[in-house]
N, C-alpha and C positions, 0 to 999 in steps of 0.2 A: 504494500500500500504506500502510495506517495505521501510523504510527510513534509509539512511546511512549518518553518519555525519563525516565531516573531518574538520580539522583546516587549515586555510590559513597560509602560511609560509612566509609572508613578511609584513613589516610595512613601507609604503613609504609616504612622504609628503614633497614637492609637488609631490613626489612619496612616493617607497619602501621599501616598501620592506617588509619584511617578517619576521615571527619569524624564519624561518630558510631557508635561501637560500640554505643552504648546508646540510640539514639533509639527511642522506642516506635513500632511500626508501627501503622497505623490499623485494620487488620482482622485478626481471627483466622479464617483460612480453614479450612473443614472439608474432610475427605477427600472427602466426598460431592460437593462442588463440582467437584473434579478428575475424579472418576469419571464425572460426567455431562457434562463439557465436551466440546464437539465442535469439531474442526478437521481439516483435511486434511493438516496438516504432520506429517512424521515427525520432524523436528528443527526447532529454532527458532534462528535466527541472532541472536547477541548481539554488538554492536559496542561496543568500549571505546575511547574517544578520549582522548588526552592533550593538553591545551591548553598545556602548558609545554614550554620548550626544553631539557628534561632527560629522560633516560631514567628510566623508573619500573618497578620490579619488586617482586613480592611485595606488591602493594597489594590490600587486600580489596575486592571488589565484592559488593554486597548486592542481591539480587533479591527483592522482595516476592512471596510465593506468590499473593496475590490478583491481582497484575498478570500472573502467568503463567497463571492459570486460563483455559482455552479455547485456549491457544496450541498445545497438542498434544493430540490426541484421547485421552481417557481417561488422562490423565497422573496417575500415582500418585506422590506426593512421595517415597515410599520406593524408587521405581524410576526415578530420573532422574539423569543424570550430565552433567557439563560436559566437552566436548572442545575441543582447540585446532583450528586450521584444517586440520591434518594428520590429525585424527581421534584423536589421543592423548588419553586421559582425563586430566583435570586434577583434583586433589583438591578436593572440595567438602564442605560441611557444612550440614545442616538446622539452623536456629536455632529454638529453642522459647521462649526468654525466660521460662522457668518454667512454660509452659503444657503441656498434654498433647498438643497438636497443633502441628505446625511452622507458623511464620509467615513464614519467609524461607529462602532458599538463598544461601550465600556461597561464593566461590572467590577465589583470588588471581591477579591479572592481571599480565602483563608487556607494557609498551607503550613503544616508542621515543619520542624527543623529537618533539613536534608530529606525532604519527602516530596510527594506529589499529591495533588488533588484533581479529581475528575469533575468536569462540568459538561453540560450539553447545550448546544444551540438547537432550539426546537421551534417548529412553526406553531405559533399561537398568538393570541392578542394579549399584550401585557396588561396586568392589573395596574391600577393607579398607585404609584409608589409615593410615600411621604417625601417631601422636599427636605433635603439636608444641606443644600447650598442655595445661595441666592446672591444676586448683585444687580445694581442699577445706578443710573445717573440720577443725582438728587438736585435738580435745579432749584427746588425750594430752599435749599441750604447752600446758596452761593456756589452752585455747580460742583459739589462734591461728586465723586464716584465712590460708592461703598459696596463692599462684598463680604460674605461670611459663609461659614459652615456651622456644623454642630459643635465646634470647639472654640472658634475664634472669629474675630471680625476685623476688617481693615477699611481704611478710606484714603483717598488721595485727592488733591485739590485742583479745581478748575479755575479759569481766568477770573470769574466774578469775585473771587476772594482777594485778589491782589489789591484792589483799592482799599479794602478794610485792613488786611493783615500783612500786605507786602507779598512778594513772590515766595513760593515754596513748592519744590517738586519732590519733597521728602515723603516718606511713607508713614502714615499714622496707623496705630493698632488699638483695637478695643478688646480688652480682656473680658472673658465671659466665664460664668459658672452655671450655665444652663445649656442644654442641647437644643433649646428652642431658637428659632430665627428671630432676631431682635431689631434689625435695622429699621424697618418701617415704623415699628412701635416707638423705638427710642427717638427717632427724628420727629414723629408726630407729637410725642409728649414734650420734647424740647421746644419745638416751634410754637406749641400752644401755651407754654409756660407751666404745664403740669409738673414736669420733672426736668432735671438736667442730666444728660448722660455723662457729665463730668463727675457725678457722684454715684456711688454704688447703691442702687435701690433694690438690691437683692439678686440681680442677674449679672452684674458686672458693670464696667464703666469705661469711659475714655479718660484715663489718667496719664496719658503719654503726651508730651509736648514736642512738637516737631520744629516749628519756626523755619529759619533759613538754613536747614541742615538736611542730611540724608534721612533723618528720622530713624525708623526701625528697619533699615536695610535697603534703601534705594541705592541705585548705582549712578556713577558719574565718571567722566574722563578724569584721570589722575595724571596730568602731564606736568613735568617739571616739579614733581612733589607737591602739586596743588590740585585741589578739587575744583572742577569747572562745572557749576550747577546751571541747569536749565531753569526756566520759570514754570508756571503752572500749565497743565495740559490745555490744548486748544480745541481738540476734537476727540470724540469717543465713539466706539462701536461695540455693542454687546454681541458676543459671538455665540454663547450657549448659556442656558439657565435650566438646570435640571436637578433631579434628585441627587446626583453624584458629583457633578462638576458645574461650576459657573466660570465663565471666561469672557474677556473683553480686551479691546485694544485701545491704547491712548497714543495720540500724536502730539508732539511738543513743537512750539515755534523755534526757528533757528536761534542758536546762542553761540557766543564766542568761546573758542577753545584755543588758547595760545595763538591768537591772531587769525584763526580759521573759523568760518561759520559752519556749524554742525547742526544737524537735525537728529532728533531721537524719537523712536517708536518703542513703546513697551506693550508686549502682549502678556497678559496676566491671567492666571487661572488658580482655582482653589478646589480641591477635591474633599469630599466628606471624610471626616475623621482626622484630618491633618492639622497640625499646629502651624505649618509653613505653607505659604503661598508660592506658586511658581511664577517667575518673571523671566521673560525672554526679551533682552535688550538689543536694539538695532540702531546703529549710528551711520549717518551718511555725511559726506563732506571731507573726510580725511582720506588721503590716498594710501597711506602706509599704516602698518600696525601701530597701535598706541596703547598705553596702560589705562585700565579702568579699575575702579574700586567700588565694591559694595561696602556700605558702612553703617555703623550704629552711632548715634550721637551720644556723647558723654555728658553726664550731669553731676553736680556736686554730691548728690545723694546716691550715686551709682558706683559700680565696681566691675572691673574687667574680670571675667572668669577664665581660668586656664582650660585650654583644650589640648588633647593629645597632639603632638607635633605632626603625626601622620594623618590627622583629620583636617580636611580643607573646610574649616568652620571657625567662626568667632562667636563668643558668647558674652552676655552682659546682664547685670542685675541692677534693678532700680528699687530702692527701699521706699515704701510708701507708708511706713508707720502702721496704723491700724488698717490701712488699706491693703496691706500685704506686700509681697514682693512681685514685681513684674520682671519676667525673664525674657530677654530678646536674643535671637540667634540667627545667623546667616550661614548657609552651606553652599559652597561653590561646586560646580560639576565639571569645571574646565581647568584641571591642573596643568602646569604647576601654578600654585598660588602662594603669595607671600602675605603674611600677616604683619600689619603695621599699625602704629599708633601715632596720631598727630594731636594737636592741642585739643580739638573738640570732637574727635571721632576715633573709634577703632575701625580698622579697615581690613578687608581681604582683597588683595590686588592680583589681577591677572592681565593677560594681553588680549586686546580686541583686534581681530582681523577684519577689515572692511569686507562686507558681503557675507559674513558668517555670523548669524545671530548667536548670542551668548545667553545660555539659560542657567539660572541659579534659583535658590530657594531661601526664603526669609520669613520670620514670624516670631511668635511670642507664646509664653505660657504664664501661669499665675499660681502663686503659692496657695491660693484659696480654691484651686481646682486642678488637681492632678500633679502639681510639681511643688512638693513641700520642702525640698532641699536644693542647693546648688547642684549637687551631684546628679539628682534626678533629671535636671535640665540638660546638663552637659552630656549625660548618658543618652538622652533622647536624640540630641544632635549628632553624636557619634554613631549611633545606630542608624539614624536617617541617612547619614553619609555612606555608611557601609551598604545599605540597601540600594542606594543610587548606583554605587559602584558594582553591585552584584544583583542586577534586576531579575525578577521572576522570568522564567523561560516558558513561553507559551507555544504549545504544539497543537496544530489542528490536523487530525487524521481520521 
């Protein structure tokens, strides 16, 4: 039997995520291709293998629809489900990446250490799955773009905020202690004057200050040992919003980098269960390779946490008194990486090659929900990095 192999695109724990939430898939498959495909199989076996000596759960597996074409007779992307070996339906999501037609199917797998799990692709109409991720443009709050999953929430700033607070292309993080989606409710309460999301009202809060910095892990050119920051995003496009993944794309106006005008595009995604969001950065305007840095802003109440030298990650803690400790971390997927520290940031530095988008992960945790010690946070980042370097192996046969 012919076997085809594909790599999973996320590394999550207690979720996701993926080695690449946002890698562009090579083909945009049409519905017609599925409808005319011929095969004798009523269901398709999918084997997910774990090469690591650690259990893995809630990791996103991504299947290209072009690879699935012909596996099941007359397969309709809108009428296919994933089941486990016992026949129980597993939540899945069609990925559109901003297109009118789906390009991939994702689901989250659970695989024991050095083991395999069996799933099946079956012709059936999916049930309605509960939403675990969500993101949207928030024009009513000065053009924010906010996104979240069942673990964490983020936002980033649009141009309307510049007049009030000045420019900022840094990343803001909202810590949560609920698996409920909160963005719409927190904004509504804030704008109505009922509550402010800067205070913990039982579900979490925005206790992180960004200002004119990289915030909680944004990226910028790092030329001549200086950060060159863009301003707020000028356009946005929501790509996907589903039970497992939310994704979107931001474009920034040209900005100066050591005498050269540069433009930046960020494609961002977040999968269910992950503390870290995936960011793919693209820069145009520079002809040659140049250094870039993802960074975390330093504050007087903060402390840099030690990470193993072999781990391409940086970690930071912010003490909030009765509000608990906010942990922030950034994981790079493009070694070699250099860890550095400047006056107001800790950085992880790598090289950007024009025409080659660069993907990395950044996010946060909270001592009041899941991360009670510094070690628990640094262990999470180390394991996340390890999973990215050793993705689940997916075989369709």
